N, C-alpha and C positions, 0 to 999 in steps of 0.2 A: 361807743363811741357815735355809733348811727343814732343810737335812743338819744343821747345829747340833742344832736342835729334835728331832731325831731320833737326835742324838749318833753320828752316822755317822763314819766313820773318815776321813781326808784322802784317801784313793783315793774313798770315797762321795761326800765333798763336791765333787770335780772331776767325778765321772762325772755328777751331779746337776747339776751348774754347765753341764756341756755339754748334755747334754740339753734344760736350758731354753732354753737361749741360740741353740742349731743345729737342734735338732730339727724345727721348723717348718719352715725354709727347705730342711731336709735332705727332708721328706716334698713340699713344693712343687716341688722341682728334678727328685726320682726321678719324681713325674708328669710332669711336662713334659718329660721326656727330656731334660733338659740337665745339663752336668757340675755334679756337688754344689759348692756354692761352696766348701767349706771343704776340699776336696779339692782344687779348683784353687789355692785361695791358703790355705796352711795357718797365715797369721799369727792367722787366727780362733780356733784351738786356741793358741796362745800366747797370746792376750788372754783365754781363758777358764782357763787354767793359772794366769796372773798373779795374775787376779782372785779365783781361789777360794784360792789361798795366800795374798794380802793379806787377805781375808774371815776365812780360820782365824787368819792373826795379831793380827788388828788387831780383831777383833770377838769377844768371848770369851764374850759373854751373850748368844744370839740373843732370850732371851725376854725383855729389856729393852726389846728396838726395837719398839715399836707397831705394832699390825696394821694400823692406817690408813697409816702410813709405808709398809710393803711394798705396801699395795694402790696406792698414789700413785706409787710407783717402777714398779710392774708396769704401770700405766697410761701411763706416758712410754713403755715398752716396746710395750706393745700397739699403740700409733697408729704408730708409728714404723715398726715391722715389716709391720706391716698393707699401711701404704700402698707401702712398699717392694717389697710382694710382689705386690702389683695389679701398679704398675710393669713389673716384671721380666716377671710374664706376660704383661702388652701387649706387651712389647718383643719378645718370643718368638713372639708373632702370635694368642696366646690371643684366645676371643672375651672381650666383656666381662662377661658371666654368668661364665666360667671364672676369668677375671681376679679377678674379685671374690670367688669362693671360693678360689683362690689364697692374696690377699691376709688373707683370712681366719685359712687354715689355717698360713699364713708366721705371723702373729700369736698365733692360740691353740695351736698342736700342741704346742708345746714345754713348755708349763707344763700341757698336759694329761697329758702322759707323765711328768713331774714327780710330777704329784699321784697318778698311779698307781703308781708307782713307791713312794711314801710311804704309799701306802694310803690316801690321801683323796679325797672325791669331786671331782673336777677343776671347777673355777669355772667353767667355760663351762656344765656341767651343773646347776650351781644354778642360782637366780632372778637372779643379777646381771645387770646388762646390761653385759655384757663383748663376745660376739661379733656383737653388734648395733652396738657401737661399731667393730669392727674394719670391718664391712662398710659402716659408715657411711662409714669413710675412704676407701674402696676406692671408693664411689659417688661421693662427691664429686671425687677425684681423676680419676675418668672424665667425671664432668659438667663439671667443668673445662678439661679438654682439649679436649672436645667442643666447649666454645663460644669455643676460642682464647686460652686464657689458656696463659703460657708452663709450661715442664714445671717448673720451680722454684718459680714462685708456687703452680701446681697442687698439687705435694707438700706445700708451708707450710700451705697453708691447708686441706687433706684431712688431714694430721695433727693441726693445730689442733682441727676440727671432731670427730676421735675422739677426741681429748684431752679435748676439752670435754666431749663426750656421757657418758664414761667417769665424770670428777672429778664431774659434776653428778650422778650415777648413786651415786657414793660419798658425797660429802656429802651429799646429801638422803635418801640408804638408799631410792633406789628402786628397784624390782627387777622383774621381771615377775611375773605372777602364776603360782605353782606350779600342777603336777598333782597334785591330791591325789584320789586313790581313796577313802579311808576319808570324807571328809567327802561323798562323792557318796553312798556306800553308806548312810552315817548319814541322809541326806536322803531317800532312798528309803525305809529302815524306817521313818520316820515319817510319811510317805506309807499304807504299808502298815495 
């Protein structure tokens, strides 16, 4: 959809869809020195290609799609992939801290790459409660596993927790405070 907003050609749509969908997991797998998931199972590439083609065919005017819809859709992906990334890192023997970071990278890095390619400040670098939601998902998953919940229950509760935080931030427009040096400089000049 972002490719449509920037009037990219069909190849650009596929490239943007691919980096968004598999960018974070690719970075995670390279860092963890494990086979990259889509290289081991190319079905991911076929799904991305099919989805991109269907998007081109059925959605002619991406500017008509409300921004809030895109944020909500993205929130589902963020929650799911952050928790699954944490689970994969743990299954490969990573420490708790590394697993949480790997989950966050899995959830946010693809979108960051997409935004950089489109010359947009990545969502994670703005005031949005985004990476925090990804981290919450990882922390919930690990916490529930530690106290004895089954893996499936831990996955579901962690995904719902991360999703709930992100959706609440979208709904109530809650964000982290921005670092604004201009305000600091103005306050300093008033005191002079």
